[in-house]
Legacy VTK file of the C-alpha trace (Angstrom):
# vtk DataFile Version 3.0
C-alpha trace
ASCII
DATASET POLYDATA
POINTS 188 float
25.484 8.726 -27.673
23.551 8.501 -24.489
24.813 5.054 -23.950
28.521 6.230 -24.844
27.983 9.113 -22.458
26.701 6.556 -19.651
29.205 4.299 -19.990
32.048 6.903 -19.959
30.589 8.523 -16.780
30.273 4.803 -15.013
33.821 3.901 -16.026
35.118 7.328 -15.107
33.556 6.754 -11.466
34.944 2.925 -11.116
38.151 3.328 -12.824
39.333 6.910 -12.338
42.969 7.463 -13.362
42.458 3.765 -14.940
39.819 4.978 -17.387
42.105 5.174 -20.180
42.884 1.764 -20.085
39.032 0.586 -19.604
38.453 2.784 -22.971
41.262 0.892 -24.593
39.818 -2.405 -23.613
39.695 -4.861 -26.814
37.457 -7.755 -27.569
38.980 -10.996 -28.838
39.476 -9.352 -32.218
41.434 -6.407 -31.087
38.574 -3.965 -31.535
38.439 -1.284 -29.159
35.437 1.233 -28.756
36.936 3.633 -30.934
37.605 0.877 -33.655
33.893 0.193 -33.337
32.645 3.634 -33.362
34.307 4.403 -36.836
33.767 1.033 -38.435
32.010 1.214 -41.688
28.182 0.329 -41.823
27.187 2.839 -38.802
25.689 5.166 -41.112
28.249 7.060 -42.451
28.449 5.219 -45.976
24.839 6.281 -47.011
25.414 10.146 -46.392
23.232 10.866 -43.439
24.748 13.883 -42.046
22.815 13.279 -38.565
24.587 10.108 -38.367
27.897 11.285 -39.422
27.831 14.230 -36.857
26.788 11.716 -34.076
29.521 9.514 -35.265
31.946 12.379 -34.678
30.583 13.037 -31.207
30.945 9.922 -30.151
34.720 9.635 -31.326
35.345 13.026 -29.782
34.014 11.516 -26.276
36.111 8.602 -26.566
39.402 10.250 -27.762
38.759 13.078 -25.013
38.728 10.153 -22.460
41.860 8.661 -23.803
41.115 5.948 -26.384
44.319 5.225 -28.244
43.970 6.187 -32.272
46.985 4.153 -32.907
45.840 0.791 -31.513
45.150 -1.708 -34.347
43.099 -4.797 -34.210
44.400 -8.417 -34.997
44.241 -7.625 -38.831
46.181 -4.343 -38.430
43.266 -1.863 -38.717
43.847 1.416 -37.068
40.694 3.594 -36.369
41.790 5.929 -39.015
42.206 2.959 -41.543
38.995 1.480 -40.713
37.255 4.836 -41.096
38.799 5.537 -44.332
37.259 1.913 -45.552
33.766 4.226 -45.292
32.766 7.199 -47.012
35.161 9.370 -44.998
34.323 12.888 -43.942
37.416 15.275 -43.905
36.555 16.437 -40.229
36.833 12.845 -38.969
40.095 11.898 -40.905
41.808 14.925 -39.662
40.758 14.485 -36.333
41.764 10.620 -36.397
45.076 11.722 -38.255
45.936 14.316 -35.357
45.062 11.958 -32.734
47.330 9.304 -34.125
50.277 12.191 -33.951
49.449 13.610 -30.349
47.217 11.558 -28.678
43.205 11.895 -28.458
42.795 14.286 -25.655
45.123 16.763 -27.320
43.655 16.270 -30.854
40.223 17.126 -29.479
41.664 20.238 -27.658
43.228 21.431 -30.693
40.135 20.747 -32.825
37.850 22.868 -30.216
40.293 25.575 -30.685
40.598 25.587 -34.163
37.060 24.842 -35.336
34.689 24.266 -32.494
31.603 24.546 -34.669
32.849 21.309 -36.449
31.745 19.613 -33.484
29.794 21.811 -31.247
27.101 22.148 -33.520
26.917 18.495 -34.441
23.911 16.334 -33.696
24.561 14.794 -30.450
27.081 17.377 -29.163
25.056 18.215 -26.183
25.064 14.376 -25.091
28.686 14.011 -24.970
29.666 17.534 -24.102
28.467 16.717 -20.314
31.168 14.127 -19.534
34.047 15.326 -17.478
36.830 14.941 -19.915
35.066 16.661 -22.866
33.724 19.385 -20.547
37.453 20.016 -19.351
38.445 20.187 -22.832
36.020 22.525 -23.804
36.906 24.778 -20.950
40.597 24.485 -21.804
39.825 25.440 -25.248
37.935 28.865 -24.191
40.690 29.958 -22.112
42.896 31.434 -24.890
39.949 33.050 -26.265
38.857 34.489 -23.011
42.656 35.709 -22.532
42.864 37.287 -25.854
39.735 39.059 -25.419
41.129 40.388 -22.081
44.304 41.457 -23.545
42.476 43.271 -26.448
40.107 45.134 -23.978
43.141 46.120 -21.935
45.057 47.179 -24.812
42.373 49.413 -25.929
41.676 50.847 -22.642
45.652 51.527 -22.240
45.668 53.172 -25.892
42.545 55.383 -25.050
44.077 56.408 -21.527
41.211 54.631 -19.772
41.372 52.875 -16.472
41.355 49.101 -16.516
37.730 47.410 -16.473
36.378 47.464 -12.803
37.298 44.347 -11.072
39.936 43.776 -13.772
42.840 45.711 -12.358
44.882 42.792 -12.049
44.774 42.221 -15.595
46.047 45.742 -16.560
49.687 44.139 -17.113
48.093 42.262 -19.824
47.424 45.018 -21.946
51.150 46.196 -21.826
52.398 42.416 -23.687
53.242 42.921 -27.066
51.330 40.532 -29.409
54.374 38.341 -29.965
54.769 37.615 -26.282
50.896 36.947 -25.898
51.194 34.321 -28.399
54.067 32.791 -26.907
51.966 32.830 -23.454
49.216 31.093 -25.360
51.512 28.459 -26.896
52.563 27.433 -23.216
LINES 1 189
188 0 1 2 3 4 5 6 7 8 9 10 11 12 13 14 15 16 17 18 19 20 21 22 23 24 25 26 27 28 29 30 31 32 33 34 35 36 37 38 39 40 41 42 43 44 45 46 47 48 49 50 51 52 53 54 55 56 57 58 59 60 61 62 63 64 65 66 67 68 69 70 71 72 73 74 75 76 77 78 79 80 81 82 83 84 85 86 87 88 89 90 91 92 93 94 95 96 97 98 99 100 101 102 103 104 105 106 107 108 109 110 111 112 113 114 115 116 117 118 119 120 121 122 123 124 125 126 127 128 129 130 131 132 133 134 135 136 137 138 139 140 141 142 143 144 145 146 147 148 149 150 151 152 153 154 155 156 157 158 159 160 161 162 163 164 165 166 167 168 169 170 171 172 173 174 175 176 177 178 179 180 181 182 183 184 185 186 187
């Protein structure tokens, strides 16, 4: 994972906005870094949980940096198809399926919102969490939880006729929002 992180950091510095194209570069067989990361024989078929977790972290890092989960090699294998040939874990299958539908960064963000522990507790998470794209997605995933916390506190204070929290007067309006309005705001 250290190598994945180093490569992504170097590529981010060298390619900037062109990083997704670099991450999706394929060898002569059409294999991308994402296809290689999910390929059978990288430890997942023997049931080694630490290796499965590290593999999940590598895939999260690649997807966060724009790896294309729909890109197939010359024999037509996509990352999901290649991964299913091995002993597939439900978390990885779900992530790759979602990435095929909505794109890698959005799939990672959704995973972090829905089930952050599936990846943040994984072996190797601290290594990939330090890359710019993963760190940005972690921050984006945390934002709704922070907003919900402020909303709940503001609602409680309003119900109990307490003043807004110190230094938080600008969020007083948040406590006046009905639950449905907050849900719509979070969807945006």
